[in-house]
KERO-226807 format. One record per residue (C-alpha): residue in one letter; x, y, z. Coordinates in steps of 0.02 Angstrom, whole numbers, plus 50000, padded with zeros to 5 digits. Each point is the difference from the previous one (the first is absolute). Layout:
// residues N
AXYZ ...
// end
This chain:
// residues 526
M514524366654363 T500725006250186 D501135013750027 T501444989550035 N499774992549802 A499685016849931 D501745007350094 M500934983049935 M499375001649826 M500125018549970 C498135001549957 C498535014550034 A499274992450154 S498265005449925 C500044997549797 G501614987550002 I501005008349891 V501854998649980 A501255013150029 G500845004749835 D500905015049945 N498415009249950 I499254994450167 K500525003350154 L499244993750176 R499945010550148 T500104992750161 C498745000750145 T500765013350118 A499174991850158 C500204982549983 K501744999149877 S499204985049921 A498715002049866 R500495008949842 Y498765008649876 C500045004749827 S498885018150036 I499125008850125 N498234993349934 C500754982350034 Q500455003150178 R498295007350024 D499194987349920 A500964986550105 W499975008150170 P498334991650049 K500894982950009 H501875006750035 K499485010450146 F499884986450157 A501714993549925 C500785015749969 K499635006350173 T500534984550082 R501655000749911 A500055019950036 A500014995850178 K501124987649998 L501265008049913 Q499835014050120 D500234991750148 E501604992049927 I500805017249993 L499205006450167 F500614983950101 R501764999749910 R501055004450143 P501275015649953 E501754998250003 S500045016250113 T498975013750078 H499645014349891 L501265011350114 G501434988049934 D501645000450063 C501095013950081 P500935009949875 M501575000150147 C500124984550081 L498944988649863 L499014990450133 P497984999649986 L499255013750074 E498904999250133 V498204998349978 E499475013350131 H500245017849935 T500575004850158 K501644990449965 S500495007149838 I500355019449978 M499735010349819 M501505010249965 T499245017949967 C501355004349865 C499844986149893 S498394989750064 K500854983150016 M499374988550140 I501464993750112 C499894990450178 D500235007250148 G501454990350038 C500985009549869 D499055016450032 Y500694997450191 A501764996749934 N499995015849887 E499425011450142 L501354993750118 R501175004849857 D499205016249972 V500275000749799 E498855006449869 C498904985649902 P501194987549964 L498924995249851 C499805017549893 C501255007650108 Q499015015650020 P499665009050147 V498224999550092 P498815010649896 T498955013750100 D498124998649972 E499825012449861 E501504988449880 L499104984750053 D498445005249936 L500545006849842 N501064985049984 V498444988150021 M499145011249867 K501444998949861 R499914980850028 A498214998149994 E500005009849824 A501364988549946 G498864985950040 D500754992850155 P498574989050080 V500875002750167 A500025018949996 I498174999349929 R499334988850154 Q500875013850107 M499035013949916 G498314988350019 S500554998950193 K500285018950008 H498285002249922 S499224988850119 E500565007850166 R499505015749925 G498384992849966 D500025000949822 Y499274981349987 E499595003849801 A501765004549972 A500694986650095 L498954987249900 K500715005949835 N501824998450047 F499834984650099 T499064992249855 R501385006749872 A501264994050109 A499304983350032 K499674997549803 L502215003149997 G500194986650108 D499895006550193 V499544986150083 E499835013250159 A498755009449922 H498874986249967 S499925000050185 H499515017550005 L498614998549885 V499284985650126 A499925013450143 L499085011749863 Y498764986349943 Q499754994950185 G499705015150070 G499195008949869 E501125015149979 G499935008649836 V498964984649922 E498484989450061 K500204986750096 D500504983749895 E500384983150075 K500484992349821 K501385013349971 E500694998550171 I500014982849996 Y500755001749804 H501535011850076 L500134988450144 E500394987549885 Q501175008349888 A501025007250150 A499984982250064 I500754993349824 G501255012550019 G500754992650154 N499115012650143 A499834989950128 L498835008650104 A498725001649848 R500174979850005 H499474999950177 N498615009849977 L499384989149863 G500164985550124 C498945008050110 E498635004649863 E499894981849955 G500154994650171 S498415011650032 K499054990849861 G500594982050055 R501044997849874 I501374991950124 E500954991549852 R500325016449917 A500275009850150 M501354987150055 K500955002649848 H499865017049997 F500854999250194 I501404986149962 I500535012249842 A500085016450128 A500794989450131 S501264995849883 H500495016949972 G500385002850193 L498145007850045 D499694996250185 E498065003249978 S499924985549887 I501014987850095 D498865004850147 M498474998049910 L500674982049941 K500534996850181 G498245004050072 W499304989149867 Y501014984250032 A499525002750198 D498055000149927 G500204985749891 Y499705008949817 I501854995049963 N501134984450033 K501764999150070 E500734995349843 I499455016649903 Y500325009650162 D501654994150002 K500345003249825 A499425017550019 R500905003950167 N501634992549897 L499735011049855 Y499705014750126 Q501674997750105 A501044998449838 A499295017149952 V500435007150169 D501804993049995 V500455004749822 R499475019650061 K501174997650147 S501705012150021 P501135006850121 Q499455016149947 R498064998750005 E500304992050189 A500825015950045 A498785010849941 K498694990650059 L500975001150202 A500185017849949 K498195001849991 Q499424991050121 N501085013150124 S499325014549902 S498134991650040 D500584999350190 E500715017649997 Q498325005549926 K498774995850121 Q501165006850124 R499815015449892 D498074997749997 E499794997950202 I500945017250009 L499275008649851 F498204996750043 K500185001650168 H498645015650053 P501135015950038 S499745006650179 S499505018349909 C500365009749855 H501715004249940 V499755018750036 G499934995950187 D499275011850117 C499835020950034 S501475003850111 I498715010550090 C498384993650019 L500644983049981 L498474993349892 P500274991949836 L500585012849844 P498904996649843 L500474992749844 D499735017249916 V501735008750003 T499165016649981 R499204997450173 Y501734999350108 E501775005949975 M501834995450039 I500555015650080 A501755005349941 C500865004550175 C499824983450066 G499224988149856 K498664995550121 P498144996549927 V498635009850048 C498244999149947 G499145014849930 G498935004950147 C501365001050131 L501175010649888 Y498395012849961 A499754999650201 S501825004150029 V499995014249874 M498525006850048 R500554999750187 D501715007949956 G500175008549834 E499465015749961 V498745006449849 R500805010349870 D499135005349864 G498554987750027 E501074985750006 V500854991450144 A501905001550007 L501024986250056 D500785008350124 S499454987550142 K501174986950074 C499854981649937 P498864990150115 S501174985349997 C501665006750025 E499605016650066 Q501295010049870 R499495013549903 F499194994949829 P501245002949851 Q499365014649912 S500724998149821 Q500364988949883 A501874999550032 D499744997550203 R498724984149948 D501424993449896 L501275002750123 Y499234991650119 R499674985749908 M501694998449935 R500675000950168 R498804986050044 A500604989649849 E501795001650043 A499504992250170 N499104984649905 D498495006350020 A498894987649887 A498575011349985 A501185015949949 I500824990649878 L498114994649924 E499665017349983 I501605004349927 G499744985749858 T498065005549977 G500775019249948 C501214991249878 F498494990549934 M498985015349991 K501425007449895 E499844984049879 D501894995950063 Y499484982350025 S501744992850006 S500315010650173 A498294995450053 F500364982250004 D501724999950077 Y499275013250147 W498414986850020 T501054984949979 Q501115007350157 A498225003750106 A499444983249949 K501584991750080 L499655010950165 G498084991950003 D499165013049915 I498354990949939 E499515014649873 A501615000249927 H499734980849959 Y498245006349925 N500985010849904 L501294989849928 S498664987949948 S499115014249894 L501755001949919 Y500334983449951 Y498304998049936 E499995016449885 G501924997849976 K500435017050037 G501835002750041 V500104979549991 E499724986449877 K498134992950034 D500154985050114 E498624990850040 S500934990450149 K500575013550076 F498455011049984 V499144984950088 Y501204997750152 H499905018550047 C498215000049978 E500044985150134 E501215008450105 A498805016950014 A498474988150016 I500874990750145 G500435017050089 G497915006549971 H499935007949845 P498354997049930 R500105005749825 A501594989849976 R498904985950074 H498745004249872 N501375001449862 L500404980650046 G498154995549997 A499915007249829 H501494990949936 E499504983650056 E498245003549934 D501055001049831 N500744985850007 Q498494990450026 N500334996350199 T498395005550062 E500184993550177 R501515011650034 A499415014049924 N498374999150106 K501154997850155 H501025015449951 F498355009449972 T499214994950160 I501395005750107 A500305016049899 A498045003650027 S500234995750170 L501315014550020 G498755012649936 D500504998549814 D498315004749882 E500514992749844 S500344981950072 L498455001250076 K499025005249840 L500824983449913 L499594988950127 E497955007049983 E500174995449818 S500754982750043 C498614997250115 E498635005649876 S500854986549884 G499924986950128 K502104998850021 V499805007050184 K498824993250132 K498855012850057 D500474997150181 D501815002049961 F499475016649911 A499095006050135 A501444998650125 V501135008349891 V498745014949987 R500134998850209 A501665001649983 H500155013549884 K498785011050107 A500944997950138 A501745003949916 V499085015849954 D499135005450148 A501624997450107 T500825016049890 K498485010450045 
// end
């Protein structure tokens, strides 16, 4: 008796007993066709049923796998109701409510400068965002659970990431399957497992992930299964994925597929692209292009090596001042920087020794005025200079406010000094925005003031920019910043580059050049 007849007659495929009130037949979970009255019958029939079962199961799996999803796993933008782009860079997740919106609606929302139009809530702080994600994850939100997994992955806790991604995938989150693919492919938190990697790729593709579908096509193509690979590429192209239509175009040129198949795929691709177009998205695209051009121009300025460090040269001996602020002093009377060596020489030449200490009765070696004898005198000199818009004096007053924990006043003085061109003021402002002292934490303003200070030759600001880029996985940009900072004499940047050289991320010849530049910068201050 064949499996089909057994199915039609509702009989056990092994013993032939008919289903009744007291006899319930269980369907084979693999092929969905044969039925058995007991586990023993199923076990007895397995040798004969095995081949047909696996063949039928593979056919059923392919029917599911190659069924084109109605849309991608991203779905539609909840604002304009148009399908979201398959490229993640063209959509944004609202941190307040975790809804994905297209870049066109996001750009329009920025122009209006309003709160989130979906939940009407203000943008949460980092602490509020983490708390919201945790609450939603505890409530079983698969997107939040996946976000928790991503955070664990960024910290290198791959076992925790695996648990979160697995749980999110079981709850139906398609993107979680893609994260699991990366873990099983790289062996992070788990042993490398190609079968599980392919399984999660297939689940992601079935759920509408066009990139996962494309990667499946690449897998099939590498194994010589051209027809299966072609099907995957056509489905991915029908969702608007550039990589897949480019692959099919290449295959058509090489003769692997005919013109009819390629034209069909191209028409599906174009339809997917056209349905995603809108005036708002075109405006956002243009704005990004302009922003990209501006960023290129900004990078040309940002990564140009400064001719000298921001502290400049000693006003007496004209040698570069050291980075260590304890080895030079800003003279209160005129605000000129004088290295420790010149200051000591001046005091020893003109000062008196009283009670075993040098008394500062000597004249300033820079402006030839008498050194201020008290803190009140120094404050008076500084205030006069500040009234004359001396940026260094305004910076010093702000520093005094900061030491008294008057961060708001420090912010005001440093902002004024930065507008007057003081590099150290930009660096100090970056610290305030980073730590949230006197102002709300603001990553964009932290980066802006760091960049302004770095352009002006501030090694520590340059180092902090490198650390920021490294945190964002921008290794190449990070190493550029560390290289410039080290060549200006920054020890910590040199140490990080040494570690990168040992791990193979920086070439030995490039690191050797940085070491020479660092030594030259340090030697120049002696």
